C-alpha positions in Angstrom: 8.6 32.0 -7.4 10.3 31.9 -10.8 10.6 28.7 -13.0 14.4 28.6 -12.5 13.9 28.4 -9.1 10.9 25.9 -9.0 12.7 23.8 -11.3 15.9 23.7 -9.1 13.5 22.8 -6.1 12.3 19.9 -8.1 15.6 18.4 -8.9 17.0 19.0 -5.2 13.6 17.0 -4.1 14.5 14.4 -6.7 17.9 14.0 -5.9 16.6 13.5 -2.1 13.8 11.0 -3.2 16.6 8.9 -5.0 18.7 8.9 -2.0 16.2 8.2 0.6 14.5 5.3 -1.7 18.1 3.8 -2.3 17.8 3.1 1.8 14.5 1.8 2.4 12.7 -1.5 0.8 9.7 -3.2 2.0 8.2 -6.8 1.8 5.1 -8.2 2.6 5.5 -8.5 6.3 7.0 -5.1 6.8 6.1 -2.7 3.8 7.1 0.7 2.7 4.9 3.6 3.6 5.1 6.4 1.1 3.9 9.3 1.5 2.5 12.7 -1.0 1.6 15.9 -0.2 0.0 18.4 -2.2 -1.1 22.1 -1.7 -4.4 20.4 -1.1 -4.4 16.6 -0.2 -2.3 14.1 1.3 -1.9 10.5 0.1 -0.3 7.6 1.6 0.4 3.8 0.6 2.0 0.7 1.9 4.1 -1.2 -1.0 5.1 -4.6 -0.9 8.5 -3.9 -3.0 9.3 -7.7 -3.9 5.9 -7.8 -5.7 5.4 -4.2 -6.7 2.0 -4.2 -5.1 0.3 -1.9 -3.2 -1.2 -3.1 0.1 -3.3 -0.4 1.1 -3.9 3.1 0.3 -5.6 6.1 1.8 -5.8 9.8 0.7 -7.5 13.0 2.4 -10.1 13.4 -0.8 -11.5 10.1 0.1 -12.0 11.1 3.7 -12.9 14.9 2.6 -10.2 16.5 4.7 -7.6 18.9 4.0 -4.0 18.8 4.5 -3.4 20.1 8.0 -1.6 18.6 10.9 -4.5 17.3 12.8 -6.4 16.2 9.6 -3.3 14.1 8.7 -3.0 13.1 12.1 -6.7 11.7 11.8 -5.8 10.2 8.6 -2.7 8.5 10.1 -5.0 6.9 12.6 -7.4 5.6 9.8 -4.2 4.1 8.1 -3.1 2.3 11.1 -6.6 0.6 11.5 -6.4 -0.2 8.0 -2.8 -1.9 8.1 -4.0 -3.8 11.6 -6.5 -5.3 9.4 -4.0 -6.7 7.2 -2.1 -7.9 10.2 0.8 -5.6 9.7 2.1 -3.4 12.6 5.8 -2.5 11.4 6.7 -0.3 8.4 9.0 1.6 7.0 8.5 4.8 6.4 9.5 6.6 3.1 9.2 10.7 3.3 9.5 10.3 -0.4 12.0 13.4 -0.6 10.0 15.8 1.8 11.4 17.0 5.2 10.1 15.4 8.0 8.0 18.1 9.5 5.2 19.3 9.6 2.3 17.2 8.3 4.7 14.4 7.1 5.7 14.2 10.7 2.3 14.3 11.7 1.2 11.2 9.5 4.0 9.4 11.3 3.2 10.2 14.3 -0.9 9.2 14.0 0.8 6.1 13.2 2.6 5.3 15.9 0.4 6.4 18.3 -2.1 3.8 16.9 -0.1 1.0 17.3 2.5 0.4 14.1 6.1 0.8 14.5 8.3 2.6 12.4 
């Protein structure tokens, strides 16, 4: 892709990210789960927006898995265990400007299948 096309994609994702972020906010009881995906890895964190602290974080680099739907689904199950240990069973899902498709949807399904309500 050319530089112009990549810049336009970046600007559109940032606009979408701001629009989504204006509608969802988390607190200690119901944190915001923000996801980030790169070409190689997938990252997720539960954030308490009232304090500005990260409650729980997970990434595929530490688990030594890739960025496929199956790996990210397993990662969602592991993240659900970490949230359950903290006593959290309901979260607000922040897709961070990405389409709810592919690995982002697989992560959300992995959370839902392990008892976390979105």
